[in-house]
C-alpha angles and dihedrals in degrees: 000000000000123000089248092053091048092052091050091050092050090048091051091049091051092049090047092049092048091050090049091051091052091051091049091048090050091052093048093052096053104154125189112218116255118257093211107116108166111011116093099183100070142019139192118214129183122203118178090340092307114121129213128191113208121197105200100170110039093157140348114311091000114164096178120100116210113209123200125189107217113223121183113225117253092015129112111271120236123220109264143169110295089217090068121087113235118237118192115210148236094045111219100177116040137167113210120196106190130056087226088070093059102072092047092050091047093050087057090049091240102119089116087065090067110097100165142026136169120234091005092181087081091065110102104176111112093215094055093038088059089056090050093048091049092053095248092119117053126211107244101187127261126332090243093048113027115192106248095194093055090046092052090051091049091050096203119190090224143006115212103207140162133219129212095201143344087267091066104100098172095105093038092061090049091052090052087057088062100259118133114240132185126186122235113199099179091128091062094062116117100212134051093238091045090058094045091051090071086086083084088061089059090041091064093044091056095037089245102119096141092050092048091049091051093049093048093047089055092050091046093050091050093047094049091047091055091046089054091046091054090060090066088076107073093191115090113206116214116245133209120190141179129023143224106294103169143354093008091295118138111216118201137155118284119236096260096042129122090251094049089054090062091053092048092049089050087059094245134142105244103193094222096043093119096055121107125242138065098234129052135309123230110213139164121256090243095056092049093047092049091054103035109026090113098038115144097224137020109209124186103000095194115262094331114121103179143031089244091060091049093052093046088055097044126352091206091073087083090070092070116099095228089054091053093044097045094244101136118122130187133186096199102078098072106083142167123250092272096045104266115145108245093209093060091051103040107024097077090057095042108041088151089068092047090053091047089052093052093047091047091052097047103028105024095167091066093061105030096161099041122106120207113261103191112004130075132186120238 
């Protein structure tokens, strides 16, 4: 064999080996597309059958991504990145910290897994209240100052917490005590369906992903159907929201907020829809009156639950058209047996019912047989 022939053969072998390596690498990194459609704060990825849970919004303005390698109990562990935290599922002993967690856990039939909760009086669900009354769920302090001693005695496998900012060290101190903590940032989502999709977060914790997917798909289908139904009414009623809560400042949802999205999807004309921001606006009474004195409906007037309360706060409220026409609706009067507001607990999980309520209020002919779930006229 000549030197030239030998060089050609070596070159062909190198090319072949390189191609083979690429094929092997492609096979090793076989990733299944994520099923997360709306939520921005978390993701679930699957590579070669190995699952990871990524928390991308642990608290406001968070840039850190927390990565958890999901390991099913009593199964052989796969080699994974040492930088990932390991999370054994299904979780059997869990401490929840927000009432918004309760409906999602209940829909997965896992309420019996909850062993602790702070400020449990805020929980409205009858199923979970029974567990509290029977001593199955222990009071663990306040959400801003969880009792570490009680938590150590409870020995939960996981605390599902939430943080307001990076300065909040409550959960960090608990982690230092040797208790596993994971952040839930559902409240930071910008859309109703994005918030509801966090049921998939609980689905992976309880090893019930398929069930969580099915429940969310049903909620999504219902929500989109109501959104489509609302378009059948060409007339867009004008909407006022919020109220003066302190120092003569009227607080109401900004144009890109979670609440404004509901009004948009109900095919309504929210009078501040074009404003920037995802939180709330702080305006003077005069500016609100100039813009919304003749609004058709007043939805969610702060914490006020009656006309009497409104007038005692500010007699000028009576000048608004929806006040005069009895078209004020609140979601804060329907409460659980211990005083928790049902809307705050259930609405994030069931945006389809919130949207139905708003359509029923503003376009009653479209949902003739539907009864309001959260809202009530006063």
